[in-house]
VEXDOZA-886736 format. One record per residue (C-alpha): x negated, y negated, z negated; residue number from 1; residue in one letter. Coordinates in pm, 1 decimal, padded with zeros to 6 digits, always signed. Layout:
BEGIN
<xx:X; yy:Y; zz:Z; pos:NUM; code:a>
...
END
This chain:
BEGIN
<xx:-07517.8; yy:-12678.2; zz:-12649.7; pos:1; code:x>
<xx:-07354.0; yy:-12340.8; zz:-12679.2; pos:2; code:x>
<xx:-07507.1; yy:-12045.9; zz:-12853.4; pos:3; code:x>
<xx:-07563.0; yy:-11867.8; zz:-12522.7; pos:4; code:x>
<xx:-07744.0; yy:-12161.1; zz:-12363.1; pos:5; code:x>
<xx:-07967.8; yy:-12197.2; zz:-12670.9; pos:6; code:x>
<xx:-08052.6; yy:-11828.8; zz:-12649.2; pos:7; code:x>
<xx:-08134.8; yy:-11857.7; zz:-12279.1; pos:8; code:x>
<xx:-08349.1; yy:-12165.5; zz:-12342.3; pos:9; code:x>
<xx:-08539.8; yy:-11982.7; zz:-12618.8; pos:10; code:x>
<xx:-08594.0; yy:-11682.9; zz:-12391.9; pos:11; code:x>
<xx:-08722.7; yy:-11903.6; zz:-12110.0; pos:12; code:x>
<xx:-08960.5; yy:-12077.8; zz:-12348.9; pos:13; code:x>
<xx:-09090.6; yy:-11744.4; zz:-12479.4; pos:14; code:x>
<xx:-09151.6; yy:-11617.9; zz:-12125.4; pos:15; code:x>
<xx:-09333.1; yy:-11938.0; zz:-12037.0; pos:16; code:x>
<xx:-09555.9; yy:-11903.6; zz:-12342.9; pos:17; code:x>
<xx:-09638.4; yy:-11542.3; zz:-12258.2; pos:18; code:x>
<xx:-09732.5; yy:-11618.0; zz:-11899.7; pos:19; code:x>
<xx:-09943.4; yy:-11915.5; zz:-12004.7; pos:20; code:x>
<xx:-10141.7; yy:-11700.7; zz:-12247.4; pos:21; code:x>
<xx:-10241.5; yy:-11430.2; zz:-12001.3; pos:22; code:x>
<xx:-10512.4; yy:-11573.6; zz:-11777.8; pos:23; code:x>
<xx:-10576.9; yy:-11454.5; zz:-11426.6; pos:24; code:x>
<xx:-10909.2; yy:-11492.9; zz:-11254.5; pos:25; code:x>
<xx:-11001.9; yy:-11452.6; zz:-10889.6; pos:26; code:x>
<xx:-11105.4; yy:-11094.5; zz:-10810.8; pos:27; code:x>
<xx:-11471.7; yy:-11012.1; zz:-10794.3; pos:28; code:x>
<xx:-11654.3; yy:-10817.5; zz:-10524.9; pos:29; code:x>
<xx:-11580.2; yy:-10450.1; zz:-10467.6; pos:30; code:x>
<xx:-11847.2; yy:-10209.5; zz:-10584.4; pos:31; code:x>
<xx:-11999.0; yy:-10031.5; zz:-10881.4; pos:32; code:x>
<xx:-11989.0; yy:-10197.8; zz:-11224.4; pos:33; code:x>
<xx:-12351.0; yy:-10239.9; zz:-11333.9; pos:34; code:x>
<xx:-12305.0; yy:-10451.3; zz:-11646.8; pos:35; code:x>
<xx:-12040.8; yy:-10582.3; zz:-11884.2; pos:36; code:x>
<xx:-12061.8; yy:-10884.3; zz:-12108.7; pos:37; code:x>
<xx:-11847.7; yy:-11054.5; zz:-12367.4; pos:38; code:x>
<xx:-11918.1; yy:-11370.3; zz:-12558.1; pos:39; code:x>
<xx:-11735.1; yy:-11566.4; zz:-12823.9; pos:40; code:x>
<xx:-11690.5; yy:-11939.2; zz:-12776.6; pos:41; code:x>
<xx:-11551.9; yy:-12124.5; zz:-13075.4; pos:42; code:x>
<xx:-11298.0; yy:-12345.0; zz:-12895.3; pos:43; code:x>
<xx:-11175.0; yy:-12081.9; zz:-12649.9; pos:44; code:x>
<xx:-11223.9; yy:-11740.9; zz:-12807.6; pos:45; code:x>
<xx:-11360.6; yy:-11437.5; zz:-12628.1; pos:46; code:x>
<xx:-11470.9; yy:-11450.6; zz:-12264.3; pos:47; code:x>
<xx:-11524.5; yy:-11129.7; zz:-12071.6; pos:48; code:x>
<xx:-11725.3; yy:-11068.3; zz:-11755.6; pos:49; code:x>
<xx:-11837.6; yy:-10784.0; zz:-11533.1; pos:50; code:x>
<xx:-12135.3; yy:-10758.8; zz:-11300.8; pos:51; code:x>
<xx:-12091.5; yy:-10583.6; zz:-10966.3; pos:52; code:x>
<xx:-12377.0; yy:-10577.2; zz:-10714.7; pos:53; code:x>
<xx:-12568.7; yy:-10848.9; zz:-10904.2; pos:54; code:x>
<xx:-12263.3; yy:-11079.0; zz:-10900.5; pos:55; code:x>
<xx:-12123.4; yy:-11173.7; zz:-11239.9; pos:56; code:x>
<xx:-11761.1; yy:-11282.1; zz:-11261.9; pos:57; code:x>
<xx:-11501.9; yy:-11343.2; zz:-11529.1; pos:58; code:x>
<xx:-11224.4; yy:-11091.7; zz:-11599.2; pos:59; code:x>
<xx:-10937.2; yy:-11048.2; zz:-11840.6; pos:60; code:x>
<xx:-10979.8; yy:-10851.5; zz:-12161.9; pos:61; code:x>
<xx:-10772.0; yy:-10565.8; zz:-12021.0; pos:62; code:x>
<xx:-10992.3; yy:-10535.9; zz:-11711.7; pos:63; code:x>
<xx:-11303.3; yy:-10550.8; zz:-11931.3; pos:64; code:x>
<xx:-11173.1; yy:-10265.8; zz:-12145.6; pos:65; code:x>
<xx:-11081.8; yy:-10049.2; zz:-11843.0; pos:66; code:x>
<xx:-11401.8; yy:-10099.5; zz:-11640.7; pos:67; code:x>
<xx:-11704.0; yy:-09925.5; zz:-11788.8; pos:68; code:x>
<xx:-12053.7; yy:-09915.2; zz:-11639.9; pos:69; code:x>
<xx:-12061.4; yy:-09693.8; zz:-11335.5; pos:70; code:x>
<xx:-11691.1; yy:-09730.6; zz:-11256.4; pos:71; code:x>
<xx:-11568.3; yy:-09857.0; zz:-10921.9; pos:72; code:x>
<xx:-11432.1; yy:-10211.4; zz:-10920.6; pos:73; code:x>
<xx:-11147.8; yy:-10306.0; zz:-10855.3; pos:74; code:x>
<xx:-11010.2; yy:-09949.4; zz:-10877.7; pos:75; code:x>
<xx:-11093.2; yy:-09939.8; zz:-11250.9; pos:76; code:x>
<xx:-10852.7; yy:-10228.2; zz:-11318.1; pos:77; code:x>
<xx:-10542.6; yy:-10033.1; zz:-11224.1; pos:78; code:x>
<xx:-10328.2; yy:-09863.8; zz:-11484.3; pos:79; code:x>
<xx:-10354.2; yy:-09496.5; zz:-11469.8; pos:80; code:x>
END
């Protein structure tokens, strides 16, 4: 294996690891964020959720941090 092919293989493995570590969840309903929740589970770590119009759904940590109570979901999830 040449040095270049080893480097490309290492890069591909790193990209695979990064994409596997960032979860994606189905989007929740559109509306006003009425509650936020986070809980720690020993085997899996932190789990984040938002409540919109009495419907609770799971979100990523980044979406949890961006969407405060009273904000409009899913608009609050965009970078800006």
